[in-house]
N, C-alpha and C positions, 0 to 999 in steps of 0.2 A: 749382167752386161749393161754398160752405160750407153743408152741410145742417143740422148741429147742433153746438153747442159746450156741453160740460158742464164745470163748474168745481166743485171741492170743496176747501174750506179754503184758498182763495187770497186773501191779503191780508184784505179785509173781508168776503169772501163765503164763507159756510160751504157753500152748495150753490146751483148755478145750472144750468138747462138752457135754452139759447137756440136756438130753431129759426127760421132765417131763411128768407125767401121769395126766389124767384129774382131779383126786381127791386130796387126802392129800399127799403131798410130804414133807419129812423132811430132813434137812441138819444138820449133827452133825459132831463132831470132837473135838480134844483137843483145849484148849484155845490157841489162836495165830496161829492156823493152817491155817487160811485164809477164814473162813466161810463168813465173812462180805464182802470179795472180790467179791463173787458172787452177793450179794445185790448191791455192788458198780457198778459192770458191768451192772446189770439190770437198775439201776438208770441212768447210762450214756446213754443207748439207749432210755430212756424215757425223754431225754432232760436235764439231769443233767450237772453240770458244768465240763468242761474238764480242765485238767492241765498237765504239763509236768511230775509231780510226778507219774502219772498213767501209764507211759510207763515203761516197764520192763527194768532194767539196761542193757545196751549193745544193745538194739533194737532201730530201727529208728522210729517205730510207734507201737501203740497198736490198735487192731481192735476188736470190739465187734459186733456181728451179732445176731439178735433175730428173730425167725419166729413165728408169731402170727396167730392163727385161729380167724378171726374176724366175722365169720358168725353169732355168737350169739349176736352181738352188732349192732343194726340198726343205732345207732348214729355214730359209727366208720365208717361203710360203707358209710353213707351219707357224712361224712367229707372227706373221700377219694374221693368220686365221685365229690364233690364240688371242690376239689383241682385238679381234672383231673388225678387222680392216679388210674390206672386199678388194681383191686385187686383179683376179683373172689373168695373172701372169705379168701384170705391169704395175709399177710403183712410181708415183710422182712424189718426190721429196721437195718441199718448198721451205725456204728459210728467209725470213724478213728481219733485217736489222735496222732499227731506228737510229736517228742521229744522236739520240741520248745514250745509245749503247744497249738498250733493251732489245730483245729479239723474240720472235715467235717461230714455231716450227710446225709443219703439217705433213701428214702421211696420207696420200690420196684424199686430200681435202680435210682430213680430220686433225684437229689441233692435238699436238703431242709435246712431250718434253725433250730437251736435249739428251737426257739420259736414255730415252727410248731410241733416239737416233744412234747413240753410241753403242747400244746393245745390238742394233741391227747392222751397224757399219761393217763388221767383219764379213758378213754374208753378201755385201754389196761391192766392196772395193778394199784393196790393200794398198795403202800409200806408203812408199818408201822414199824418204828424203833425209836431209840432215836434221829435220825437225819432226818428221812424222814416221811412224811405223805402226801399223794397226795389227795385222793378224799374226805374222810369223814371229814377231818379237814378243808376243803374248804367250807366256809359258803354258797357259791353259789350252792352247791349240796344238801344242807340240805332240802330245800323246796321240791325237787324232791323225796327224800327219805320219807319225811312225807306224801306226796300225795300218794306214792305207798303203804305205811303202812296203810293209811286210806282208800284205794281204791277210791281215789279222782281224779285219772288221767282222767277218762272220763269227769267229771265236769270241770276240768281245760281245757281240749281240747275244750269243747263247749265255754267256756269263751274266749279262745285264738282266736277262729274263729270270735267271736263278736268284739274283740279288733282289730284284723287285718282289719276287715271291717271298724271299727271306724277310724283307723289310715289312711286308704285310703281315707275315706270321709273327714277327717280333712285336709288332704293334698290338696284335691280338693277345700275345702272351703277356705283354706289359699290363694290358687292361685286365686280364684274368688274374694276374698276381695281385693287382691292386684290389680287385674284388675279393680275393682270398684273404688279404690282410684285414679288410674291414668286414669280414663275413658275419661275425657274431653280432656286432652292433647293427649291421644292415638287416640281418634276419629278424632281430627284435623289432626293428622299425617297420619292416614289411608286414610282420604278423600283426602288429598293433593296427596298422592301416586296414588290413584285410578284416580283422575282427570288427572294426568300426563299421565297415560296409555290410558285412554279413549279419551283424546284429539288427540291421534295419531291413535287409533283403529288399532293396528298392525294385520297383517294377517300371518299365518304360511307360511314360504318360501318367504315372501315378499322381504327380503333383497337380496336374490339371484336374484330375478327378476329385482329389481332396479339396482343392480350392472351390470347386463347384458345390460340393456337399457342405463345406463350411459356410458358404454364402447362403445356402438354403436354411441351415440351422440357425444362422444369425437372424434371419427374417421369417422364422417359422410362424410366429403369431400373426404377422400381417398377411402371409400367404394363406393361413387358415381362414382368416376373416374374409379375404377376397374370394377364395374358392367356395366357401360355404354360401356366401351371398349369391355368387354366380349360379351355383347348383340350385338354390332355392328359386331364383327367377326363371331358370330354364325349365325346371321339371317338377316344381312343388308349388302348392297354393292354387287358388281359383284362377288366377290370371297368368299361369305359367306359360311361357313362350312355346314350349313343345306342345302343350294341349291346344293352344290357339292355332298353331301351325297344322296340327293333326286335323282339326275341324275344317280349316281352309282347304287342306289337301282332299278331304272327303267330299266337300262341296264341288271342287273342281273336277274330281273324277265323275261325279254325277252329271255335271254339265257336259263333260266330254262324251258321255253316252248319248247325249242329245246332238251335240255337234263335235264330230271327230277332230275338227280343227283345233280344239283345246286339249287334245290328248297329250301333246309334247309338253305343254305348260303344266298340266296336271302331274305328269310323271316327274318333272323337274322339281315342283313343290314337294312332292312326296319324297323325293331323294333328299332334299334339304331337311325335311322333318327327320328322316332316318339318321343323317349325319349329325344333326343337332341333338337328337336323343342320345346317340353314342357319346358325343362330347359331354353332355350333361352327366352321364354315368361316370365317365372318367374323372371329371371335376369333383364329383361327389366322393369318389374313392380317394382322390388326392387330399380332399379336405379332411377326410377321416384320419389320414396318415400325417398330415402337416401339423405336427405339434413339437414344442420345444423339447430338446434333449441335452441339457447342460453337460452331462458326462461325456456323451459322444462328441460334442463340440470341443470340449477340453482335450479329448483324446486326439482328435484331428489336428488341432493347433499344435499339440506337443509333437506329433509325428512330422508335421510340416516343418517345424523349427529344426528338428534333428536332420531331416532330409536337406534342408537349406544349408546346414553346416557341412554336409558332404559336398554340396555344390560349391561352397567356397573353397574347398580343398581340391576337388577334382573336376568341377563343372566346366562350362556353364549349364549343361543339361544332365539329366539322369542317364542318358545314353553315354555321356562322357564318363560318368561315375562307373557304369558297368564296364566300359572299355578299360578304365584305370584298374578296376578289380582284376580283369584278365591279365593285364601287364604285371601287376604286383604278384599274382599267383605264378606267372611264368618265371619271373625273376627269382622268386623264392625257390622254385623248383631247380633253376639253374644253380643257385647257391648250394643246394644240397649236393650237387655233383661237381663243384668247382675244383676240388682237389684232384680228382681223376682227369678233369679237363686240362688243368695246368700240366699234369704229367704227360698227357697225350700231346699237347702243344710243344712241350720241351723235347719230346722224342722226335716229332716231325721236324722241329727246328734244327736239332743236332744232325739229323740225317741229311737234310738239305744243305746245311752248312758244310758238311763233309764233302758233298758233291761240288759245291761252289768253290770250296778251298782248293780242291784238286784242279778244277778248271783254271782258277786264278794262278796257281803255281805254274802250270803248263804255259799259260799265256805270257806270264812274266819271263819265263825262260826263252820263249820265242822272240819276245821283244828285245831281249839283250843281244841275241844273235842278229836280229834285224837292225838294231841300233849300231852295231859295229860296222855293218855294211853301209848303212846310211851315212854315218860319219865319214867313212873313207870316200864314198862317192861325192859328197859335198866338198871335201878337202881337195879332191882331184879337180872338181869344177873351179874352185877358187884359184888353183894353180893356173888353169887355162885363162882365167880372168885377170892375171897379173898380180895375184896374191899367193905366190909360190910358197911363202913361208907360213901361210895360214893353215890352221888345223881345226877341225870341228869334232867335238865330242858330244855324243848323245848320252846325256847323264840320266841314268835310271836309278831312282832311289825308292825305298818303300814309303808308303804314306804313313805319317805318324798315327799310331794307334791309341794314344792316350784318351781314355774315357770313351772310346768308340765301342759301339754295341756289337758290331761284327768285325772280328779280328782274325787274321790268318798269319801265323808265324810272326806275331808282333806288329803287323801292318794292318791299317784300317782297310776293310774290304768295302769297296763301293761298286757302282754299276760299271765303272771303267776298269775295275780290278784292284790290285794292291800297289800299283806303281805310280810314281810321280816322275814325269819326263820333262826335261828341259834341254834345249840345244845350247851348248857352250862353244865358244870360239876363241882361239888364240890367233890374233892377226899376224903375229910374227914369231919366229922361233925363239925359244927361251922364255916366253911369256905364258903364264898359267892360263888355261882356258877360263873365260868369263862368260856370264850370261849374254846372249846375243843383244839384248836390249841395252846393255851398258857400253856398247861400242861408241866411241865419241865421234869418229870421223864420218861425215855424211857419205863420202865416197866409198869408204870401206863398208859401211852399213848397207848401202845400196847394192854393192857387188856381192856381199855375203847373202843378201836376200835373193839376188838374182841367181846365185849358185843353188840356193835351197829350192827356189821355184823351178829351176831347170830340172833338177833331179826329181822333184815332186810334181812336175807339170801335169802328169796324168792323174794325180791323187787329190789335188785341192779342189775347192768349189770353182765352178766356171764363172767367176766374177771378173771384175776389172782389176788389173795390176797397174800401179802407177810407179814409175821409176824417175826420180829426180836426183840429179847429180851423180848418176851411176858412172859417169865418165870422168869424175874428179881425179886429177893427177895421172891420167893415162893418155896414151896416144898410140899411133902406129898400129903394130900388129895386135896389141891388146885391145884397142878400140874395135878392130875388125872382129875379134873373138867375142867381145861383149855384144856387138851387133848381131852376130850369128846366134849367140845364146838367147838374146831377147826374141829373135825370130823363132827359135825353137819353142820358147814358152808361149809365143803368140799363136802357135798352132793349136794350143789347147785352151788358151785364155785370151781375153781381150787385154791389150796392153796400151798404155799411154806413156811415152818416154819423153822427158825434157832433156835435150842434149845440146852441146856445143860442137860435137864432133861429127864431121861429114861421114866417116866410115860407119857410124852407127845409124845416122839418118838415112843412109842409102838402103838399108834393109826394110824400111817401113813400107807398109801397104797404103797408108794414107798420111800425107804430109801437110802440117799446118804451120803457118808462119805468124809470129807475133811482131807487130810493129808499133812504134810510139811516135806521136806527133803532138805539137802544141796547137790547141784550138781555143781561141779567146783567152789566152794566157793560162789555160789549164791543160796539163799533160793528159793525153788520151791514148789508150792502148786499144789495138784491134787485132783480131785473129782472122786469117784468110787461109783457105785451103789452096794449095798449089799443085798443079799437075804438069806433066810434059815439060815444055820449055821453061816455065816458071819454076818448076821444081829443080831442074838442072841448074838454073841460075842461082837458086838459094843454096844448093849444095856447093856450087862453085864459090859463092861468097864465103861459106864456112871454111873452104879450103884456102882461099887467098886473101880474105879480108874484104875491106870496103871496095877495092878496085877489082872487078871481075875481068879476067883476061881470057883470051882464046884458049890458052893452055889450061887454065883452071876449068873452063867449060868442058874441054875434052876430058880432063881428069874426072870431073863430076859425072860425065856420061859413062865413063868406064867403071866408076865405082858403083853406079846404080845398076848397070848391066851385070857386073860381077856378082852383085848381091842377089840377083835373080837366079843364079846358077845353083 
């Protein structure tokens, strides 16, 4: 639903704020006042083409901003969520057009493309005029409307779940077949990779241990000299440090016997002597072992080189190499059973396809019955709207199945089934039905869409319907029927109707008038909501022209009161 539309410096409008009501909103005014400017502004925020001519003369840019309440459209909410746009049930669409013709678009403040607006547009509004038709003239929406009319949405959802499972199973089967085709070459490659790893049997942390040992062996001579000298100074010779410290500890113990205050110091020195003696023994043992071993050094360097080769393939760590080995072994094991796996997948796919095919056939049969009823209902509505010779056909054809992976009776099976649906219309007797989008007359197009929407009023999304030129070429009793039809649609949807006919305007719940004046040599359009006496006066003007008489005021009052019945 459109809550508000704000326009700034757009064509003839310097500023406008239009707040629509949930039901039937009508926009009237004299010819050339600028009623279609409102539709043009709305079309622009729905992704329409921007141009420099849309900027009001003297302004640097035009700005259109629309606030939509999207809580009634699950699909719109899902699309916004998928795009990462926070909405909380509200969506602000902003479009800025520069005087150069370049434009920018925003969704809830986030910069977006016109293409994103166009994709979202059918969930926000359906504009029907001589130049615009969004949702119902798009054949991709027709199947959804038919299924809603025929109460077939639950059956389609069940089929969609089957087809989703089929598509996932088919993807798995394609991968398994591809694996089977390259099995021999892949098995040889995997075996070679495994043998290269197993030949070395690497251990976690092994490289660090090898690097430390290599470093010791490379400096074995220096380490031997240093530790031998240290052992000698600590515990060998006449002036060995341990001997000196032992004598000092003995003297302090003797002194502590005289003065107990030295007891802690004596014990501390004695402890130092014990630790230093142990360190001296360890250094001596190290010095005995610290000798060069060229063979071991060569062995270490060779193993490190080979391990680093594995790292280049599977690294960067030995843990990664071991994880790669596990993956290679698992894949090799899968390859050994790929033939039986393919056979099992084919069996499951065929069984599920049989179930989905039966669902699709039944759904298609129900659609054909519902299509006949829908076509007849819309044709009847067109007769009531002054198009008695018009006939609507709901054309249901099988989807082309060429090169499709899932095929039922020669038709491509998708999540919507096996049918392609399009509404065709013959505006007059003797004319072959044509696609709805190819109707040339704006009035015929608007009335055809009105008939569709009246029949489908309870089925479509609860967005905004815009009717422009729905009254083209009609009057009298037909105008009254059109007004009542729009009123019926407005009970389920928000409607904005641009009209010249008083019998249609009389049915509106909210009435807006467009007026144009010259300000500073530049034409300016404005929009005002009218109620009570002002509304009666506007309907009277529509009945009698520029001169409003007492008779036209009485007639206008009667029209408005009759429309309420």
